[in-house]
Every structure is written in C-alpha cells, then in structure tokens.
C-alpha positions as CSV (number, residue, x, y, z in Angstrom):
1,M,86.6,155.4,103.3
2,E,84.2,155.9,100.4
3,T,85.6,157.7,97.4
4,P,83.7,160.8,96.6
5,R,81.6,160.6,93.4
6,P,82.6,163.1,90.7
7,A,80.3,166.0,90.6
8,F,78.7,167.5,87.4
9,V,76.2,170.2,86.7
10,C,73.4,169.0,84.4
11,D,71.3,171.0,82.0
12,A,67.8,169.9,81.2
13,S,68.7,168.1,77.9
14,V,71.1,165.7,79.6
15,L,68.8,165.1,82.6
16,I,65.9,164.3,80.3
17,A,68.1,162.0,78.1
18,L,69.2,160.1,81.3
19,I,65.5,159.8,82.3
20,D,64.5,158.7,78.8
21,G,67.2,156.1,78.7
22,G,66.4,154.7,82.1
23,L,69.8,155.7,83.4
24,L,69.2,158.4,85.9
25,A,69.2,156.1,89.0
26,L,72.5,154.5,87.9
27,A,74.1,157.8,86.9
28,A,73.1,159.2,90.4
29,Q,74.9,156.3,92.1
30,V,78.1,156.9,90.1
31,F,78.0,160.7,89.8
32,D,76.9,163.6,92.0
33,L,74.4,165.3,89.7
34,L,73.8,169.0,90.4
35,V,70.9,170.8,88.8
36,P,70.1,174.5,89.0
37,D,66.8,175.1,90.8
38,V,65.2,176.9,87.8
39,I,65.9,173.9,85.6
40,L,64.7,171.4,88.1
41,H,61.4,173.2,88.8
42,E,60.6,174.8,85.5
43,E,61.9,172.3,82.8
44,I,61.8,168.9,84.4
45,R,58.2,167.7,84.4
46,N,58.1,163.9,83.9
47,P,58.9,162.9,86.5
48,P,58.7,166.3,88.3
49,G,62.0,167.7,89.4
50,E,60.8,167.7,93.0
51,N,60.5,163.9,92.8
52,L,64.1,163.6,91.6
53,L,65.2,165.6,94.7
54,Q,63.1,163.5,97.1
55,E,64.5,160.3,95.7
56,G,68.1,161.6,96.1
57,L,68.8,161.3,92.3
58,V,70.0,164.9,92.0
59,R,71.1,167.8,94.2
60,E,69.6,171.3,93.7
61,I,71.8,174.3,93.2
62,H,70.1,177.4,94.7
63,F,71.1,180.7,93.1
64,S,72.3,183.6,95.2
65,G,72.3,187.2,94.0
66,T,75.9,186.8,92.9
67,L,75.2,183.8,90.6
68,I,72.1,185.5,89.2
69,L,74.2,188.5,88.3
70,K,76.7,186.1,86.6
71,V,73.8,184.7,84.5
72,F,72.9,188.3,83.4
73,E,76.6,188.9,82.5
74,L,76.6,185.6,80.5
75,R,73.4,186.6,78.7
76,K,75.1,189.8,77.5
77,R,78.1,187.7,76.2
78,F,76.2,184.7,74.8
79,S,72.9,185.2,73.0
80,A,72.3,181.7,71.7
81,P,71.9,179.5,74.8
82,S,68.6,179.7,76.7
83,T,68.6,181.6,80.0
84,H,68.0,178.3,81.8
85,D,71.1,176.8,80.1
86,L,73.1,179.8,81.3
87,F,72.2,179.0,84.8
88,A,73.8,175.6,84.4
89,L,76.9,177.3,82.8
90,A,77.1,179.8,85.6
91,A,76.9,177.0,88.2
92,A,79.6,174.9,86.5
93,D,81.9,177.9,86.2
94,Q,81.4,178.9,89.8
95,E,81.9,175.4,91.1
96,R,84.7,174.7,88.7
97,I,83.2,171.4,87.7
98,V,82.2,169.7,84.4
99,L,79.0,170.8,82.7
100,L,76.8,168.1,81.1
101,T,74.8,169.4,78.2
102,G,73.3,168.4,74.9
103,D,73.1,171.9,73.7
104,R,75.8,172.9,71.1
105,H,75.4,176.6,71.8
106,L,75.9,176.0,75.5
107,R,79.0,173.9,74.8
108,R,80.5,176.7,72.7
109,A,79.8,179.2,75.5
110,A,81.4,176.8,78.0
111,E,84.4,176.4,75.8
112,K,84.9,180.1,75.6
113,L,84.7,180.3,79.4
114,G,87.1,177.4,79.8
115,V,84.4,175.2,81.4
116,E,84.8,171.5,80.4
117,A,81.5,170.2,78.9
118,H,80.3,166.8,77.7
119,G,77.1,165.3,76.6
120,V,75.0,162.2,77.2
121,L,77.2,160.0,74.9
122,W,80.2,160.8,77.2
123,V,78.1,159.9,80.2
124,L,77.3,156.5,78.6
125,D,80.9,156.0,77.7
126,E,81.9,156.7,81.3
127,L,79.3,154.3,82.7
128,V,80.5,151.5,80.3
129,N,84.2,152.2,80.7
130,G,83.8,152.3,84.5
131,G,82.1,148.9,84.5
132,H,78.9,150.3,85.8
133,L,76.9,149.5,82.7
134,A,77.2,146.5,80.3
135,P,77.8,147.4,76.7
136,H,74.5,145.8,75.6
137,E,72.6,147.8,78.2
138,A,74.2,151.0,77.0
139,A,73.1,150.2,73.5
140,E,69.6,149.6,74.7
141,S,69.5,152.9,76.6
142,L,70.9,154.8,73.7
143,R,68.2,153.4,71.4
144,K,65.6,154.5,73.9
145,I,67.1,158.0,74.1
146,M,67.2,158.2,70.3
147,K,63.7,156.9,69.9
148,L,62.3,159.6,72.2
149,G,63.7,162.3,70.1
150,T,66.9,163.6,71.8
151,Y,69.2,165.0,69.1
152,L,72.5,163.1,69.1
153,P,75.1,163.0,66.3
154,K,74.1,160.0,64.1
155,E,77.6,158.9,63.3
156,E,78.7,158.8,66.9
157,C,75.6,156.9,67.9
158,R,76.1,154.4,65.0
159,V,79.7,153.7,66.1
160,R,78.7,153.2,69.7
161,L,75.8,151.0,68.9
162,E,78.0,148.9,66.6
163,W,80.7,148.6,69.3
164,W,78.3,148.0,72.3
165,E,76.1,145.5,70.5
166,D,79.1,143.4,69.2
167,P,82.2,144.5,71.1
168,G,84.2,141.6,69.7
169,D,84.1,143.0,66.2
170,C,85.5,146.5,67.1
C-alpha cells in the first residue's frame, strides 16, 4: 500500500521558487501540492498554471462561497498580505494543513491563526533530509532560485550552501 504524500497549500512565491529552481516536478512526486484557483490562474504565468494542472504537478483548490467569505474575514483582520495570499491561508486553515509561503506578512497571519507555515528553504531541507535530492543538487537549485530574484534570508542561504556544497565540513 502506497503511503500518502503529505499535502501542503502553496502560495505563488513558493510555487514560482520551485519552478525557478527546477524542483517542481520532484516536489510534486514527494508532496501533494494544493494551489488556490485564483493563484493558479492569475499569478502563475510561466509556465501557465493550467499546464501545471494538466501535468499533474499541482492540484487546484476551488473556492466555495464559505471559503470566499473566510477570505473577506481574513482581509478585515490582516491588511498586509495580498488577497491572493489570503486565499492560500484560508485554504490551509480550512484543510488544517501546512501553508508554504515566502511572504513574511502571510507567515505572521498564519501564526496568529495557528496555521503552520514554512518557506522554500524548508522544502529544500525536506527534500534533502528525505533522500529525494542530493545536497549538491539542492545547492544548485538554491543558487538558481536566488539568481532569479526570490527574496530569501541571506544568512540561512549561506549556511545551507556551505553545508550542501561540502557536507563533510559541517
């Protein structure tokens, strides 16, 4: 019997970072990646969100009236995250699963709601620690993500690059 893959709700920043790092296909094999429909169709353009669905790399979360109302409630409570980001937070809260985000405002809102949230560095750690990605491949992917402009904490990146490029020294 196949073990179910852990499910996560992704915001646009993490999805784009996984695409930029060449990691989306691998992450989709290891994790069940759920993406709100508004993010998939309005923010993901290269490749288009529809392509990610057709290739089975992500699953789309369709929003019912109840979840849309929840987003409006979250907007009243949290002004800093974008509305699209609040769709991701509403979905993670509703499903009681981890939110993957690179947005600090969204992480703070998630924390206040009691929703566990992590970023792309955590995803890389999970892939390496789970034996799905070799350390040197993780370093190469992280460098690609950084080069394409995703904001990541410099010190955390430096430590990981050092460790992944020469794991014997750490």
